FIGULUM-936982 format. One line per 2 residues: their letters; for each residue x, y, z of C-alpha. Coordinates in pm, 1 decimal, padded with zeros to 6 digits, always signed. Layout:
% residues N
a> X Y Z ~ ...
***
This chain:
% residues 452
mi> +00362.5 +00697.3 +00862.3 ~ +00630.0 +00440.6 +00938.0
sl> +00948.9 +00534.5 +01121.5 ~ +01273.2 +00348.6 +01050.8
fd> +01627.0 +00352.5 +01182.3 ~ +01814.1 +00575.2 +00938.8
ta> +02175.9 +00466.2 +00907.9 ~ +02294.6 +00812.4 +00805.1
rg> +02125.2 +00985.5 +01097.6 ~ +02191.5 +00708.4 +01348.5
ev> +01839.2 +00715.6 +01490.4 ~ +01480.4 +00614.0 +01423.5
ve> +01310.2 +00882.1 +01215.5 ~ +00985.1 +00913.6 +01026.2
le> +01007.7 +00812.0 +00662.3 ~ +00951.4 +01146.2 +00490.6
lr> +00828.7 +01080.9 +00139.3 ~ +00927.3 +01274.6 -00169.5
np> +00568.0 +01245.2 -00293.2 ~ +00302.5 +01188.1 -00024.4
gd> +00134.9 +00851.8 -00072.9 ~ +00413.5 +00710.2 -00292.3
vs> +00718.5 +00520.2 -00165.9 ~ +01022.9 +00463.8 -00385.9
iy> +01256.2 +00187.4 -00265.3 ~ +01585.5 +00061.0 -00403.2
vc> +01712.6 -00272.5 -00272.8 ~ +02064.5 -00387.8 -00356.6
gp> +02001.6 -00716.8 -00534.7 ~ +02216.4 -01024.2 -00597.4
tv> +02554.6 -01056.4 -00760.6 ~ +02483.3 -01371.8 -00957.1
yg> +02791.6 -01588.9 -00922.2 ~ +02660.8 -01866.3 -00694.1
pp> +02350.1 -02001.0 -00521.1 ~ +02178.2 -01773.6 -00267.6
hi> +02234.2 -01850.5 +00099.8 ~ +02020.9 -01781.1 +00404.8
gh> +02180.3 -01438.8 +00452.1 ~ +02048.4 -01345.7 +00108.5
gr> +01717.5 -01496.1 +00217.6 ~ +01690.0 -01270.7 +00520.0
ha> +01780.7 -00973.7 +00301.1 ~ +01503.7 -01052.5 +00052.3
lv> +01242.2 -01136.2 +00315.9 ~ +01296.6 -00827.3 +00533.9
yd> +01231.0 -00593.1 +00244.3 ~ +00953.5 -00809.8 +00103.3
vl> +00770.8 -00775.1 +00436.7 ~ +00840.9 -00399.9 +00442.5
rr> +00694.7 -00367.1 +00094.5 ~ +00386.9 -00574.1 +00182.7
fl> +00325.9 -00372.1 +00499.4 ~ +00356.5 -00036.0 +00325.1
tw> +00117.7 -00153.1 +00053.4 ~ -00128.5 -00285.3 +00313.6
sg> -00105.5 +00054.3 +00486.6 ~ -00238.3 +00219.1 +00170.8
ld> +00082.9 +00345.6 +00011.8 ~ +00178.5 +00304.9 -00353.4
vt> +00518.9 +00134.6 -00353.3 ~ +00767.5 +00132.4 -00639.7
fv> +01017.2 -00140.5 -00561.5 ~ +01342.9 -00171.6 -00754.3
sn> +01600.2 -00445.2 -00699.2 ~ +01892.7 -00483.8 -00936.6
vt> +02091.6 -00780.0 -01063.5 ~ +02468.9 -00739.4 -01077.6
di> +02550.7 -00955.0 -01378.4 ~ +02908.9 -00833.9 -01437.3
dd> +03152.5 -00836.8 -01146.3 ~ +03492.7 -00964.9 -01036.8
ki> +03333.6 -01262.0 -00858.5 ~ +03149.8 -01371.8 -01172.5
lq> +03466.6 -01344.8 -01378.6 ~ +03669.1 -01532.3 -01119.0
ra> +03426.5 -01824.2 -01115.6 ~ +03413.0 -01828.2 -01496.2
se> +03792.3 -01844.7 -01508.5 ~ +03813.4 -02120.8 -01247.5
er> +03552.1 -02332.6 -01422.8 ~ +03654.7 -02235.3 -01776.9
rd> +03303.2 -02126.6 -01860.4 ~ +03164.9 -01819.0 -02027.7
wt> +03086.6 -01548.0 -01774.1 ~ +02742.4 -01487.4 -01926.3
di> +02658.1 -01854.6 -01867.8 ~ +02755.0 -01819.6 -01499.8
aa> +02542.6 -01506.2 -01459.6 ~ +02237.5 -01641.4 -01641.8
kc> +02225.6 -01976.5 -01461.1 ~ +02292.5 -01826.4 -01118.8
ea> +02022.5 -01566.6 -01174.6 ~ +01776.4 -01844.1 -01261.9
vw> +01864.0 -02015.8 -00933.0 ~ +01811.1 -01686.5 -00749.4
wk> +01457.5 -01645.0 -00883.8 ~ +01379.3 -02009.3 -00813.7
am> +01474.1 -01950.3 -00449.8 ~ +01273.3 -01627.4 -00432.0
dl> +00965.8 -01809.3 -00562.7 ~ +01012.4 -02092.4 -00309.9
yd> +01009.4 -01835.4 -00028.4 ~ +00714.8 -01641.2 -00175.8
ve> +00913.4 -01321.7 -00230.2 ~ +00720.5 -01086.7 -00456.1
rp> +00901.0 -00992.6 -00775.9 ~ +01029.9 -00632.8 -00794.5
dh> +00853.0 -00376.4 -01008.3 ~ +01182.5 -00327.4 -01190.8
tp> +01485.5 -00556.2 -01208.5 ~ +01761.7 -00362.8 -01385.1
ha> +02071.2 -00553.0 -01491.5 ~ +02410.3 -00385.5 -01475.1
te> +02500.0 -00486.3 -01830.8 ~ +02194.5 -00296.0 -01958.4
yv> +02321.3 +00032.8 -01816.4 ~ +02687.1 +00050.1 -01916.9
te> +02634.6 +00345.7 -02152.5 ~ +02467.1 +00545.0 -01876.1
mv> +02747.7 +00451.1 -01636.6 ~ +03005.2 +00581.6 -01882.2
dl> +02808.7 +00906.8 -01899.3 ~ +02809.9 +00944.2 -01519.8
ig> +03181.1 +00870.5 -01496.5 ~ +03247.1 +01117.8 -01777.8
sl> +03067.1 +01392.4 -01587.1 ~ +03282.2 +01321.1 -01280.5
vd> +03600.6 +01328.0 -01488.0 ~ +03494.7 +01656.0 -01651.5
ad> +03431.0 +01808.0 -01308.5 ~ +03776.0 +01690.6 -01194.8
ha> +03621.8 +01469.4 -00927.6 ~ +03766.9 +01159.4 -01092.4
yr> +04108.8 +01079.8 -01236.4 ~ +04288.7 +00816.9 -01439.4
ta> +04540.1 +00562.2 -01310.0 ~ +04714.5 +00270.1 -01476.7
dg> +04419.7 +00038.5 -01422.4 ~ +04111.9 +00257.3 -01429.7
iy> +03922.8 +00572.5 -01341.7 ~ +03891.3 +00657.0 -00972.1
lr> +03670.7 +00889.2 -00769.0 ~ +03855.4 +01147.6 -00564.6
vs> +03670.9 +01099.5 -00234.5 ~ +03839.0 +01400.1 -00075.6
dv> +03609.3 +01610.0 -00297.9 ~ +03307.1 +01471.6 -00112.1
ad> +03284.7 +01684.5 +00201.5 ~ +03079.6 +01436.5 +00406.6
yg> +03242.4 +01114.7 +00285.8 ~ +03202.4 +00861.0 +00564.7
ll> +02851.4 +00976.2 +00659.8 ~ +02698.1 +00627.0 +00658.3
ah> +02993.7 +00472.5 +00840.4 ~ +02992.6 +00763.1 +01091.2
qn> +03364.9 +00813.2 +01039.3 ~ +03563.2 +01087.3 +00870.7
ld> +03802.3 +01040.7 +00582.4 ~ +04109.4 +01011.6 +00803.8
dl> +03942.2 +00728.1 +00996.9 ~ +03883.0 +00550.6 +00669.2
rq> +04234.4 +00577.4 +00528.7 ~ +04274.8 +00202.0 +00544.7
gg> +03936.9 +00144.6 +00382.5 ~ +03809.7 +00213.0 +00035.0
gd> +03616.9 +00005.3 -00210.1 ~ +03913.7 -00164.3 -00374.8
rt> +04174.2 -00231.6 -00109.8 ~ +04373.1 -00461.0 -00338.9
lv> +04438.7 -00170.2 -00575.1 ~ +04639.4 +00039.1 -00329.1
gt> +04971.1 +00130.6 -00488.6 ~ +04847.6 +00160.1 -00847.1
gk> +04843.9 +00538.1 -00862.2 ~ +04553.8 +00618.2 -00633.1
eh> +04574.5 +00956.9 -00469.2 ~ +04413.7 +00833.8 -00147.7
pa> +04361.9 +00481.1 -00008.7 ~ +03984.5 +00536.9 +00003.1
df> +03953.9 +00639.7 -00362.3 ~ +03766.7 +00370.2 -00553.0
al> +03730.6 +00250.1 -00909.9 ~ +03452.1 +00386.7 -01126.2
wk> +03584.1 +00217.9 -01441.4 ~ +03820.5 -00078.8 -01460.0
fs> +04034.9 -00125.7 -01767.6 ~ +03984.5 -00474.3 -01904.0
kp> +04248.3 -00743.8 -01883.4 ~ +04311.8 -00996.0 -02161.7
ge> +04018.8 -01232.7 -02195.0 ~ +03781.6 -01021.1 -01985.5
ps> +03457.6 -00870.2 -02117.4 ~ +03478.0 -00503.2 -02201.4
wp> +03279.0 -00206.6 -02323.1 ~ +03403.0 +00108.3 -02500.8
sp> +03464.5 +00433.1 -02315.1 ~ +03655.5 +00759.0 -02375.8
wg> +03931.5 +00625.3 -02147.5 ~ +03968.8 +00281.7 -02300.1
eg> +03798.2 -00057.4 -02307.8 ~ +03679.8 -00174.5 -01968.9
rp> +03383.1 -00228.6 -01739.9 ~ +03213.0 -00031.3 -01464.4
gw> +03295.3 -00060.1 -01097.7 ~ +03035.7 -00221.3 -00870.6
ht> +02960.3 +00098.8 -00679.9 ~ +02876.2 +00288.6 -00998.7
ec> +02621.3 +00035.0 -01117.1 ~ +02366.0 +00093.4 -00840.9
vv> +02393.1 +00473.1 -00861.5 ~ +02294.5 +00478.9 -01225.7
ms> +02019.2 +00217.8 -01203.8 ~ +01851.2 +00364.1 -00894.3
ld> +01851.9 +00720.5 -01025.3 ~ +01728.4 +00615.7 -01368.2
ll> +01429.9 +00419.9 -01235.9 ~ +01344.1 +00613.5 -00920.1
gs> +01480.1 +00961.4 -00988.1 ~ +01672.4 +01205.9 -00772.6
gf> +01587.5 +01208.7 -00403.4 ~ +01413.7 +00871.7 -00399.7
dl> +01281.3 +00768.3 -00061.3 ~ +01465.6 +00464.4 +00068.9
ht> +01785.0 +00271.9 -00008.5 ~ +01822.5 -00062.9 +00166.8
gg> +02065.3 -00348.2 +00217.1 ~ +02257.1 -00548.8 +00474.2
ld> +02496.0 -00405.4 +00731.4 ~ +02784.3 -00544.1 +00526.2
lv> +02693.0 -00299.5 +00246.4 ~ +02706.2 +00018.4 +00456.9
fp> +03076.2 +00060.4 +00382.2 ~ +03218.8 +00069.2 +00129.1
hh> +02938.7 -00004.4 -00117.5 ~ +02663.8 +00231.0 -00008.0
en> +02905.7 +00498.2 +00105.3 ~ +03065.3 +00492.4 -00239.0
er> +02731.0 +00498.6 -00417.6 ~ +02631.7 +00806.2 -00221.9
aq> +02968.8 +00972.8 -00281.4 ~ +02928.5 +00952.1 -00659.2
av> +02580.4 +01102.5 -00648.6 ~ +02700.2 +01385.3 -00423.7
aa> +03001.4 +01452.8 -00646.6 ~ +02774.2 +01457.6 -00952.0
gr> +02535.9 +01702.1 -00784.8 ~ +02246.0 +01455.6 -00779.6
gf> +02004.0 +01410.9 -00494.1 ~ +02029.1 +01049.6 -00383.5
ar> +01846.6 +00843.0 -00120.5 ~ +01654.3 +01038.7 +00142.5
hw> +01676.4 +00751.0 +00392.5 ~ +01905.4 +00450.1 +00444.6
mh> +01795.0 +00121.4 +00601.1 ~ +02014.7 -00180.2 +00683.5
hg> +01935.9 -00517.8 +00833.8 ~ +02144.6 -00733.4 +01067.7
fv> +02340.9 -01050.0 +01003.9 ~ +02239.6 -01413.1 +01014.7
el> +02435.5 -01613.2 +01270.3 ~ +02506.5 -01983.6 +01295.0
gg> +02627.0 -02090.9 +01637.4 ~ +02668.6 -01729.8 +01743.2
ek> +02892.1 -01640.1 +01447.9 ~ +02811.5 -01420.3 +01152.0
ms> +02749.0 -01639.9 +00850.6 ~ +03021.2 -01602.1 +00587.8
ks> +03189.3 -01808.1 +00319.6 ~ +03528.8 -01751.7 +00479.5
lg> +03402.9 -01923.2 +00796.5 ~ +03255.6 -02208.1 +00597.1
nv> +02916.2 -02177.4 +00763.4 ~ +02697.1 -02082.2 +00469.8
tn> +02363.6 -02258.3 +00422.8 ~ +02214.5 -02267.2 +00075.5
ll> +01855.3 -02140.1 +00055.8 ~ +01752.3 -02428.9 -00167.8
dl> +01901.0 -02682.1 +00074.0 ~ +01714.5 -02516.3 +00361.2
ad> +01388.8 -02548.8 +00165.5 ~ +01455.5 -02921.1 +00123.9
af> +01501.9 -02965.0 +00499.0 ~ +01226.5 -02733.6 +00627.3
dp> +00907.5 -02565.0 +00516.2 ~ +01027.7 -02244.3 +00341.0
ra> +00747.1 -02055.6 +00514.7 ~ +00911.4 -02137.9 +00847.6
yr> +01219.0 -01937.6 +00748.3 ~ +00996.6 -01643.2 +00658.6
ll> +00834.0 -01672.5 +01000.8 ~ +01173.8 -01691.5 +01170.0
vv> +01275.8 -01369.9 +00992.4 ~ +00950.1 -01205.3 +01098.7
qs> +00998.5 -01308.2 +01461.6 ~ +01338.6 -01132.5 +01467.4
hy> +01376.4 -00756.3 +01462.3 ~ +01542.8 -00669.1 +01133.7
rs> +01833.5 -00483.8 +01297.1 ~ +01919.1 -00765.5 +01537.9
pm> +02134.0 -01071.9 +01465.1 ~ +01923.9 -01374.7 +01377.8
ev> +02018.4 -01725.0 +01489.7 ~ +01940.7 -02002.9 +01240.9
td> +01971.3 -02357.6 +01374.1 ~ +01774.7 -02680.4 +01349.7
vt> +01609.7 -02586.2 +01678.6 ~ +01500.8 -02237.1 +01571.1
mk> +01373.9 -02372.2 +01238.7 ~ +01178.0 -02654.6 +01404.8
na> +01028.6 -02406.9 +01650.7 ~ +00922.3 -02187.4 +01359.4
ea> +00767.1 -02487.7 +01183.8 ~ +00570.0 -02572.3 +01498.1
al> +00444.3 -02214.1 +01527.0 ~ +00353.3 -02218.8 +01159.4
gr> +00155.9 -02538.1 +01221.3 ~ -00056.8 -02354.2 +01477.5
ld> -00140.0 -02088.5 +01219.5 ~ -00226.4 -02349.2 +00957.1
al> -00449.2 -02527.1 +01206.8 ~ -00633.2 -02204.4 +01286.7
ar> -00682.1 -02132.2 +00917.3 ~ -00835.4 -02477.3 +00870.2
rv> -01051.7 -02436.9 +01176.9 ~ -01228.8 -02126.7 +01048.4
tg> -01244.9 -02218.4 +00679.9 ~ -01589.7 -02130.1 +00550.2
ls> -01688.9 -01930.5 +00857.9 ~ -01792.0 -01570.9 +00795.5
gt> -01675.0 -01272.0 +00992.0 ~ -01442.2 -00973.0 +00986.2
pd> -01110.4 -00892.5 +01156.7 ~ -01104.2 -00667.3 +01460.5
pa> -01021.8 -00313.0 +01339.8 ~ -00882.3 -00207.8 +01678.8
tl> -00630.5 -00491.0 +01678.8 ~ -00531.1 -00419.5 +01319.0
qe> -00474.1 -00056.9 +01418.2 ~ -00257.8 -00179.4 +01704.9
fe> -00066.8 -00396.2 +01456.5 ~ -00010.4 -00098.7 +01226.8
tv> +00117.1 +00110.2 +01518.9 ~ +00356.3 -00164.1 +01628.6
ms> +00490.0 -00218.8 +01276.6 ~ +00525.3 +00154.6 +01212.6
nd> +00774.1 +00171.2 +01499.3 ~ +01089.5 +00072.4 +01309.5
ld> +00924.6 -00223.9 +01134.1 ~ +00875.7 -00416.1 +01458.2
ta> +00780.2 -00747.0 +01297.5 ~ +00864.8 -00931.8 +01620.2
gg> +00603.9 -00728.4 +01804.7 ~ +00360.2 -00782.2 +01519.4
ad> +00420.4 -01158.4 +01534.0 ~ +00354.8 -01157.9 +01909.3
lm> +00022.3 -00988.9 +01840.9 ~ -00060.2 -01245.8 +01570.4
fr> -00002.5 -01537.9 +01805.5 ~ -00191.3 -01366.1 +02087.0
kt> -00495.5 -01345.6 +01863.3 ~ -00440.0 -01707.6 +01760.1
re> -00459.8 -01818.0 +02124.4 ~ -00768.1 -01600.9 +02183.2
an> -00934.8 -01748.9 +01875.8 ~ -00880.9 -02107.6 +01984.6
ts> -00992.4 -02034.4 +02340.6 ~ -01315.1 -01872.5 +02220.5
ld> -01389.9 -02146.8 +01967.8 ~ -01321.9 -02416.8 +02225.8
gg> -01561.5 -02239.9 +02461.4 ~ -01836.6 -02219.3 +02201.7
dr> -01810.0 -01844.2 +02135.1 ~ -01796.7 -01869.6 +01758.9
sa> -01835.4 -01496.4 +01688.5 ~ -01542.8 -01389.8 +01909.0
gv> -01334.6 -01683.4 +01790.6 ~ -01383.0 -01610.3 +01422.5
ta> -01308.9 -01239.2 +01472.5 ~ -00983.6 -01315.0 +01655.2
al> -00889.7 -01581.2 +01400.4 ~ -00946.3 -01358.5 +01096.7
ta> -00744.5 -01085.4 +01266.3 ~ -00451.4 -01322.9 +01315.3
le> -00483.3 -01447.5 +00958.4 ~ -00481.3 -01096.2 +00814.3
ia> -00160.9 -01018.4 +01003.7 ~ -00013.1 -01341.2 +00867.5
av> -00105.2 -01230.0 +00515.8 ~ +00073.1 -00896.3 +00566.1
fg> +00381.7 -01096.1 +00663.0 ~ +00348.9 -01293.2 +00340.3
le> +00265.6 -01620.4 +00516.5 ~ +00046.2 -01824.9 +00284.8
lr> -00141.7 -02052.4 +00522.3 ~ -00275.8 -02395.2 +00432.8
sg> -00644.1 -02404.8 +00512.4 ~ -00751.1 -02690.6 +00287.0
gd> -00794.0 -03049.0 +00401.0 ~ -00663.7 -03361.9 +00231.5
ei> -00863.7 -03603.1 +00021.9 ~ -00987.0 -03859.8 +00272.3
pa> -00997.8 -04232.4 +00184.8 ~ -01318.7 -04425.2 +00252.9
dv> -01175.4 -04626.2 +00545.0 ~ -01059.7 -04306.1 +00716.1
sv> -01402.7 -04150.1 +00662.9 ~ -01559.7 -04450.5 +00836.4
ll> -01328.2 -04410.6 +01135.0 ~ -01406.5 -04038.4 +01155.6
ar> -01779.0 -04108.7 +01154.6 ~ -01744.7 -04374.7 +01427.1
rs> -01533.9 -04133.7 +01635.7 ~ -01796.2 -03858.2 +01601.6
ea> -02067.4 -04100.7 +01712.2 ~ -01859.2 -04204.5 +02013.6
ra> -01800.8 -03841.3 +02113.3 ~ -02170.0 -03762.0 +02076.8
ag> -02251.3 -04057.3 +02302.7 ~ -01991.2 -03948.4 +02556.8
dw> -01782.3 -04261.1 +02501.2 ~ -01448.4 -04079.8 +02528.3
gl> -01248.1 -04398.8 +02567.8 ~ -01370.3 -04530.6 +02232.7
ad> -01318.3 -04186.6 +02070.3 ~ -00960.7 -04173.8 +02193.7
gi> -00896.9 -04527.7 +02072.4 ~ -01022.0 -04438.6 +01724.2
rd> -00799.4 -04130.0 +01727.0 ~ -00503.8 -04360.8 +01800.2
dl> -00605.8 -04581.9 +01507.8 ~ -00616.3 -04276.8 +01280.8
ta> -00274.3 -04165.0 +01400.8 ~ -00133.1 -04511.3 +01330.7
ag> -00279.9 -04486.8 +00980.0 ~ -00103.0 -04153.8 +00924.8
wt> -00383.7 -03908.3 +01003.7 ~ -00434.1 -03642.2 +01266.6
ve> -00773.2 -03506.7 +01371.7 ~ -00857.5 -03148.6 +01465.3
dg> -01196.5 -03088.9 +01626.6 ~ -01357.6 -02766.1 +01508.5
pd> -01697.5 -02604.3 +01556.9 ~ -01819.1 -02764.1 +01233.3
gp> -01687.7 -03108.6 +01314.4 ~ -01358.1 -03293.1 +01287.4
ia> -01098.5 -03217.4 +01021.1 ~ -00860.8 -03495.9 +00922.6
rr> -00516.5 -03417.2 +00783.2 ~ -00231.5 -03636.5 +00671.1
ig> +00065.2 -03644.8 +00908.2 ~ +00373.2 -03505.0 +00733.5
***
């Protein structure tokens, strides 16, 4: 069974499942008010790889990722652009899924939308009000966090340490009993969307949305709740607090990934160093970003630059070349190496270690094939390719349609090589390169591929 760093416990622990053989995962999804950036991309790819690995390991995974389609940020953009908020949410969600498809992220089993669950959110808030764990102020209904004995568990701080925190810092001074108390229900302002409730027209707070959706689809005590480090506090802390106050078992384990950095700085809109995922896909092979994520441990900062992306593209090219080299050759992966891969990955999702193993087998495969040991080469190659598949790397093993004049040059080059005329063979290779083709020599003959 896989072990992961549990944010609540502060250490790597075995993922203890509610139901052996089944894994229930909730991933905080997008707030759809703008295009996704590379930080969102890392978020999606880390948990996509986790899901793929757990499935490959033989577990039945239920994967839920929500869409926050009503939020202050959506309303702010709608106001600034004088557009309907539903238009903002719908179009930005479409862009999100377009980006996910470009990066080969598997669709969730369930994609709940916040606006579909407002009635259930009102019910949860009502139960907290009835239990006197929540109270009314001039602008909404707030959770009394002092009623949650272990509030601050995920942040590893107590309530006094968090007095300057809270989920809605801008609301301090509006009747809150404690600075860390946060809004469960926000009374609507003129022109804002609203839903009915026993306390007045309004809309749910962000932290309440995920509680209701995760518990509805995964049930009490689901296995794993995930997100970025920026969500540990206040968002995930406040989700957990509501479940505790309501007497519901919530996530058994908490997993968070590290930030993306540009030039050594955390990527953020306030710093003006955000890169759009769609723009990145225009500049580089989207698979290269997946590989870059895989080559970084999920809890470590990840540097994204032209250099790191070009290096990832070059490494990806080596995998593509290997896939082409063994196309049509029969064999099976090495079970011992795959077991080693599973052991490495089960140690806190060590994708970096798994990637090292994948490239080690790639080198072994090429060395064996170059030396004429087809059996060993194919075994090593198929092992590397299976690891790549677990990572979600769809390799390009097919060749390009070859024009007649290029076919003639390839045939002449093969004849020159067979005759030992290496000077002529090299000259023909140069002619092919000038014509926009590269040649890879495999055990079954040369493979020509368009450059670029």
